[in-house]
A tleap script that builds the chain and sets N, CA, C and O, in Angstrom:
source leaprc.protein.ff14SB
mol = sequence {
  NMET SER LYS GLU LYS LYS ILE GLU GLU LEU
  LEU ASN LYS LYS VAL LYS ILE LYS LYS VAL
  GLU LYS ALA LYS HIE SER VAL ILE SER LEU
  TRP ASP LYS THR ASN GLU ILE ALA LYS GLU
  GLU ASP LYS THR THR VAL LEU ALA LEU CYS
  GLN LYS HIE ARG LYS GLY PHE TRP ILE VAL
  CYS HIE GLU ASP ASP LEU GLU ASP VAL ILE
  LYS ALA ARG CLYS
}
set mol.1.N position { -18.003 1.030 9.708 }
set mol.1.CA position { -17.762 2.169 8.529 }
set mol.1.C position { -16.344 2.254 8.079 }
set mol.1.O position { -15.361 2.176 8.815 }
set mol.2.N position { -16.348 2.401 6.965 }
set mol.2.CA position { -14.964 2.719 6.117 }
set mol.2.C position { -14.489 4.143 6.578 }
set mol.2.O position { -15.342 4.984 6.860 }
set mol.3.N position { -13.137 4.440 6.665 }
set mol.3.CA position { -12.702 5.675 6.917 }
set mol.3.C position { -13.063 6.482 5.956 }
set mol.3.O position { -13.381 7.583 6.405 }
set mol.4.N position { -13.162 6.378 4.629 }
set mol.4.CA position { -13.715 7.211 3.645 }
set mol.4.C position { -15.245 7.625 3.895 }
set mol.4.O position { -15.574 8.806 3.781 }
set mol.5.N position { -16.092 6.721 4.207 }
set mol.5.CA position { -17.576 7.179 4.476 }
set mol.5.C position { -17.461 8.048 5.862 }
set mol.5.O position { -18.240 8.999 5.925 }
set mol.6.N position { -16.746 7.879 6.781 }
set mol.6.CA position { -16.694 8.644 8.018 }
set mol.6.C position { -16.062 10.169 7.901 }
set mol.6.O position { -16.350 11.172 8.554 }
set mol.7.N position { -15.084 9.986 6.819 }
set mol.7.CA position { -14.673 11.548 6.313 }
set mol.7.C position { -15.653 12.261 5.598 }
set mol.7.O position { -15.795 13.469 5.790 }
set mol.8.N position { -16.436 11.555 4.686 }
set mol.8.CA position { -17.483 12.127 3.952 }
set mol.8.C position { -18.686 12.551 4.886 }
set mol.8.O position { -19.410 13.482 4.534 }
set mol.9.N position { -18.877 11.980 5.895 }
set mol.9.CA position { -19.975 12.279 6.533 }
set mol.9.C position { -19.538 13.817 7.606 }
set mol.9.O position { -20.261 14.712 8.046 }
set mol.10.N position { -18.519 13.646 7.687 }
set mol.10.CA position { -17.584 14.871 8.393 }
set mol.10.C position { -17.928 16.315 7.490 }
set mol.10.O position { -18.417 17.370 7.894 }
set mol.11.N position { -17.534 15.978 6.300 }
set mol.11.CA position { -17.772 17.113 5.067 }
set mol.11.C position { -18.939 17.066 4.269 }
set mol.11.O position { -19.745 16.135 4.244 }
set mol.12.N position { -18.987 18.043 3.665 }
set mol.12.CA position { -20.068 18.002 2.611 }
set mol.12.C position { -19.666 17.520 1.325 }
set mol.12.O position { -18.484 17.275 1.088 }
set mol.13.N position { -20.884 17.318 0.193 }
set mol.13.CA position { -20.320 16.904 -0.789 }
set mol.13.C position { -19.542 17.507 -1.913 }
set mol.13.O position { -19.238 16.982 -2.984 }
set mol.14.N position { -19.217 18.983 -1.367 }
set mol.14.CA position { -18.121 19.589 -2.258 }
set mol.14.C position { -16.945 19.631 -1.894 }
set mol.14.O position { -16.311 20.680 -2.015 }
set mol.15.N position { -16.448 18.641 -1.428 }
set mol.15.CA position { -15.199 18.620 -0.917 }
set mol.15.C position { -14.785 17.362 -1.487 }
set mol.15.O position { -15.550 16.399 -1.422 }
set mol.16.N position { -13.605 17.265 -2.062 }
set mol.16.CA position { -12.771 16.194 -2.834 }
set mol.16.C position { -12.106 15.494 -1.600 }
set mol.16.O position { -11.709 16.160 -0.645 }
set mol.17.N position { -12.017 14.369 -1.640 }
set mol.17.CA position { -11.477 13.527 -0.474 }
set mol.17.C position { -10.520 12.459 -1.049 }
set mol.17.O position { -11.015 11.630 -1.812 }
set mol.18.N position { -9.190 12.390 -0.762 }
set mol.18.CA position { -8.175 11.435 -1.500 }
set mol.18.C position { -7.620 10.944 -0.079 }
set mol.18.O position { -6.937 11.664 0.650 }
set mol.19.N position { -8.020 9.552 0.240 }
set mol.19.CA position { -7.234 8.955 1.196 }
set mol.19.C position { -5.949 8.196 0.840 }
set mol.19.O position { -5.873 7.415 -0.108 }
set mol.20.N position { -5.009 8.472 1.627 }
set mol.20.CA position { -3.688 7.923 1.319 }
set mol.20.C position { -3.123 7.053 2.505 }
set mol.20.O position { -2.546 7.657 3.408 }
set mol.21.N position { -3.234 5.778 2.571 }
set mol.21.CA position { -2.893 4.690 3.588 }
set mol.21.C position { -1.436 4.283 3.515 }
set mol.21.O position { -0.962 3.725 2.525 }
set mol.22.N position { -0.708 4.602 4.664 }
set mol.22.CA position { 0.588 4.295 4.574 }
set mol.22.C position { 1.119 3.497 6.053 }
set mol.22.O position { 0.576 3.906 7.079 }
set mol.23.N position { 1.918 2.635 6.164 }
set mol.23.CA position { 2.465 2.358 7.164 }
set mol.23.C position { 2.902 3.364 8.198 }
set mol.23.O position { 2.801 3.237 9.418 }
set mol.24.N position { 3.494 4.574 7.405 }
set mol.24.CA position { 3.680 5.698 8.536 }
set mol.24.C position { 3.814 6.841 7.711 }
set mol.24.O position { 4.248 6.745 6.563 }
set mol.25.N position { 3.402 8.130 8.321 }
set mol.25.CA position { 3.725 9.320 7.321 }
set mol.25.C position { 4.317 10.191 8.420 }
set mol.25.O position { 3.907 10.206 9.580 }
set mol.26.N position { 5.320 10.915 7.938 }
set mol.26.CA position { 5.953 11.930 8.588 }
set mol.26.C position { 5.166 13.168 9.416 }
set mol.26.O position { 5.577 13.754 10.418 }
set mol.27.N position { 4.057 13.357 8.775 }
set mol.27.CA position { 3.326 14.392 9.155 }
set mol.27.C position { 2.737 14.004 10.369 }
set mol.27.O position { 2.685 14.733 11.359 }
set mol.28.N position { 2.139 12.465 10.279 }
set mol.28.CA position { 1.645 12.021 11.560 }
set mol.28.C position { 2.578 11.835 12.677 }
set mol.28.O position { 2.168 11.986 13.828 }
set mol.29.N position { 3.569 11.578 12.483 }
set mol.29.CA position { 4.693 11.456 13.423 }
set mol.29.C position { 4.891 12.779 14.153 }
set mol.29.O position { 4.924 12.808 15.383 }
set mol.30.N position { 5.028 13.903 13.387 }
set mol.30.CA position { 4.992 15.468 13.855 }
set mol.30.C position { 3.998 15.499 14.683 }
set mol.30.O position { 4.126 15.823 15.863 }
set mol.31.N position { 2.778 15.124 14.077 }
set mol.31.CA position { 1.568 15.539 15.076 }
set mol.31.C position { 1.376 14.783 16.453 }
set mol.31.O position { 0.782 15.243 17.428 }
set mol.32.N position { 1.966 13.575 16.366 }
set mol.32.CA position { 2.093 12.780 17.669 }
set mol.32.C position { 2.970 13.564 18.631 }
set mol.32.O position { 2.543 13.981 19.708 }
set mol.33.N position { 4.170 13.743 18.216 }
set mol.33.CA position { 5.135 14.659 18.988 }
set mol.33.C position { 4.371 16.011 19.742 }
set mol.33.O position { 4.371 16.262 20.947 }
set mol.34.N position { 3.795 16.709 18.759 }
set mol.34.CA position { 3.238 17.986 19.007 }
set mol.34.C position { 2.046 17.688 19.883 }
set mol.34.O position { 1.839 18.507 20.779 }
set mol.35.N position { 1.352 16.816 19.798 }
set mol.35.CA position { 0.139 16.267 20.600 }
set mol.35.C position { 0.353 16.216 21.996 }
set mol.35.O position { -0.368 16.781 22.818 }
set mol.36.N position { 1.499 15.431 22.295 }
set mol.36.CA position { 2.133 15.175 23.574 }
set mol.36.C position { 2.253 16.706 24.285 }
set mol.36.O position { 1.637 16.851 25.341 }
set mol.37.N position { 2.845 17.593 23.874 }
set mol.37.CA position { 3.056 18.923 24.203 }
set mol.37.C position { 1.751 19.503 24.514 }
set mol.37.O position { 1.491 19.910 25.647 }
set mol.38.N position { 0.867 19.557 23.474 }
set mol.38.CA position { -0.637 20.279 23.604 }
set mol.38.C position { -1.235 19.573 24.749 }
set mol.38.O position { -1.648 20.318 25.638 }
set mol.39.N position { -1.358 18.475 24.907 }
set mol.39.CA position { -2.009 17.676 26.000 }
set mol.39.C position { -1.607 18.353 27.299 }
set mol.39.O position { -2.474 18.785 28.059 }
set mol.40.N position { -0.072 18.474 27.619 }
set mol.40.CA position { 0.207 19.038 28.821 }
set mol.40.C position { -0.271 20.377 29.041 }
set mol.40.O position { -0.437 20.700 30.217 }
set mol.41.N position { -0.557 21.321 28.034 }
set mol.41.CA position { -1.143 22.643 27.989 }
set mol.41.C position { -2.606 22.815 27.734 }
set mol.41.O position { -3.195 23.890 27.614 }
set mol.42.N position { -3.146 21.539 27.663 }
set mol.42.CA position { -4.548 21.331 27.637 }
set mol.42.C position { -5.086 22.333 26.285 }
set mol.42.O position { -5.907 23.245 26.375 }
set mol.43.N position { -4.455 21.932 25.170 }
set mol.43.CA position { -4.756 22.545 23.823 }
set mol.43.C position { -4.893 21.507 22.896 }
set mol.43.O position { -4.425 20.376 23.022 }
set mol.44.N position { -5.544 21.930 21.969 }
set mol.44.CA position { -6.100 20.984 20.622 }
set mol.44.C position { -4.779 21.125 19.807 }
set mol.44.O position { -4.207 22.211 19.711 }
set mol.45.N position { -4.388 20.154 19.311 }
set mol.45.CA position { -3.362 20.014 18.473 }
set mol.45.C position { -3.532 20.324 16.810 }
set mol.45.O position { -4.170 19.495 16.162 }
set mol.46.N position { -3.077 21.280 16.247 }
set mol.46.CA position { -3.254 21.686 14.799 }
set mol.46.C position { -1.728 22.075 14.019 }
set mol.46.O position { -0.978 22.960 14.430 }
set mol.47.N position { -1.531 21.436 13.127 }
set mol.47.CA position { -0.338 21.504 12.378 }
set mol.47.C position { -0.651 22.490 11.119 }
set mol.47.O position { -1.597 22.232 10.375 }
set mol.48.N position { 0.130 23.564 10.920 }
set mol.48.CA position { 0.041 24.218 9.679 }
set mol.48.C position { 1.346 23.842 8.796 }
set mol.48.O position { 2.510 24.011 9.159 }
set mol.49.N position { 0.983 23.384 7.758 }
set mol.49.CA position { 2.133 22.979 6.647 }
set mol.49.C position { 2.282 23.873 5.729 }
set mol.49.O position { 1.377 24.130 4.935 }
set mol.50.N position { 3.542 24.517 5.713 }
set mol.50.CA position { 3.872 25.707 4.558 }
set mol.50.C position { 4.965 24.971 3.547 }
set mol.50.O position { 5.714 24.037 3.835 }
set mol.51.N position { 4.856 25.557 2.478 }
set mol.51.CA position { 5.880 25.314 1.561 }
set mol.51.C position { 6.438 26.393 1.036 }
set mol.51.O position { 5.765 27.381 0.743 }
set mol.52.N position { 7.880 26.313 0.841 }
set mol.52.CA position { 8.577 27.676 0.530 }
set mol.52.C position { 8.244 28.076 -1.078 }
set mol.52.O position { 8.298 27.328 -2.055 }
set mol.53.N position { 7.872 29.548 -1.021 }
set mol.53.CA position { 7.584 30.155 -2.232 }
set mol.53.C position { 6.101 29.634 -2.872 }
set mol.53.O position { 5.864 29.572 -4.079 }
set mol.54.N position { 5.258 29.313 -1.900 }
set mol.54.CA position { 4.000 28.922 -2.288 }
set mol.54.C position { 3.066 29.593 -1.051 }
set mol.54.O position { 3.185 29.343 0.148 }
set mol.55.N position { 2.236 30.388 -1.595 }
set mol.55.CA position { 1.379 31.150 -0.822 }
set mol.55.C position { 0.186 29.913 -0.139 }
set mol.55.O position { -0.110 28.794 -0.557 }
set mol.56.N position { -0.251 30.612 0.947 }
set mol.56.CA position { -1.118 29.701 1.911 }
set mol.56.C position { -0.468 28.583 2.683 }
set mol.56.O position { 0.744 28.377 2.613 }
set mol.57.N position { -1.229 27.915 3.368 }
set mol.57.CA position { -0.696 26.669 4.278 }
set mol.57.C position { -1.847 25.630 4.465 }
set mol.57.O position { -3.032 25.937 4.334 }
set mol.58.N position { -1.469 24.545 4.737 }
set mol.58.CA position { -2.439 23.346 4.956 }
set mol.58.C position { -2.705 23.112 6.591 }
set mol.58.O position { -1.807 23.311 7.409 }
set mol.59.N position { -3.846 22.732 6.914 }
set mol.59.CA position { -4.159 22.640 8.210 }
set mol.59.C position { -4.359 21.216 8.363 }
set mol.59.O position { -4.953 20.540 7.523 }
set mol.60.N position { -3.817 20.714 9.538 }
set mol.60.CA position { -3.893 19.144 9.784 }
set mol.60.C position { -4.177 19.124 11.219 }
set mol.60.O position { -3.428 19.615 12.063 }
set mol.61.N position { -5.409 18.473 11.490 }
set mol.61.CA position { -6.018 18.034 12.684 }
set mol.61.C position { -6.547 16.774 12.944 }
set mol.61.O position { -6.781 16.050 11.977 }
set mol.62.N position { -6.776 16.379 14.060 }
set mol.62.CA position { -7.410 15.141 14.122 }
set mol.62.C position { -8.848 15.153 13.796 }
set mol.62.O position { -9.470 16.182 14.056 }
set mol.63.N position { -9.467 14.146 13.261 }
set mol.63.CA position { -10.900 14.179 13.175 }
set mol.63.C position { -11.903 14.300 14.189 }
set mol.63.O position { -13.088 14.626 14.108 }
set mol.64.N position { -11.112 13.937 15.263 }
set mol.64.CA position { -11.957 14.224 16.578 }
set mol.64.C position { -12.071 15.710 17.226 }
set mol.64.O position { -12.807 16.125 18.121 }
set mol.65.N position { -11.059 16.368 16.437 }
set mol.65.CA position { -10.878 17.739 17.174 }
set mol.65.C position { -11.305 18.495 16.093 }
set mol.65.O position { -11.180 19.703 16.294 }
set mol.66.N position { -11.862 18.128 14.790 }
set mol.66.CA position { -12.200 19.276 13.796 }
set mol.66.C position { -13.284 20.143 14.207 }
set mol.66.O position { -13.226 21.327 13.875 }
set mol.67.N position { -14.396 19.660 14.972 }
set mol.67.CA position { -15.324 20.698 15.520 }
set mol.67.C position { -14.612 21.823 16.179 }
set mol.67.O position { -14.733 23.006 15.858 }
set mol.68.N position { -13.728 21.274 17.292 }
set mol.68.CA position { -13.096 22.195 18.174 }
set mol.68.C position { -12.267 23.283 17.304 }
set mol.68.O position { -12.189 24.470 17.620 }
set mol.69.N position { -11.768 22.809 16.366 }
set mol.69.CA position { -10.814 23.777 15.327 }
set mol.69.C position { -11.870 24.803 14.744 }
set mol.69.O position { -11.654 26.007 14.882 }
set mol.70.N position { -13.021 24.349 14.089 }
set mol.70.CA position { -13.680 25.188 13.563 }
set mol.70.C position { -14.359 26.282 14.452 }
set mol.70.O position { -14.545 27.419 14.018 }
set mol.71.N position { -14.730 25.888 15.737 }
set mol.71.CA position { -15.249 26.764 16.763 }
set mol.71.C position { -14.248 27.835 17.049 }
set mol.71.O position { -14.573 29.016 17.166 }
set mol.72.N position { -13.070 27.412 17.156 }
set mol.72.CA position { -11.850 28.199 17.660 }
set mol.72.C position { -11.837 29.128 16.555 }
set mol.72.O position { -11.932 30.273 16.996 }
set mol.73.N position { -11.753 29.094 15.238 }
set mol.73.CA position { -11.679 29.877 14.153 }
set mol.73.C position { -12.662 31.169 14.254 }
set mol.73.O position { -12.316 32.348 14.176 }
set mol.74.N position { -13.989 30.648 14.449 }
set mol.74.CA position { -14.904 31.762 14.538 }
set mol.74.C position { -14.948 32.778 15.473 }
set mol.74.O position { -15.808 33.655 15.391 }
savepdb mol mol.pdb
quit
C-alpha cells in the first residue's frame, strides 16, 4: 500500500494531504533526536512547530503515535 493511501485511511475525506518526499527533512532529524529522549522518559514524541509573528502552531507526530496523541488531547 502506498504511503498516500495509508495516510488517507488514517484521516477522513475532508483533509487535504500533500506528501513531500525528500532524502532528508530537518524536522524529521529533530523528531529523531527528540524521540531518543522521549523513549528514555516513556513518552510519545510530538513536535510543535511555530513561526514568529504567525498565530498557531503545527503538530508533528509519527503515524504510529497519532491515536495516542488524539487520546492524550481529550
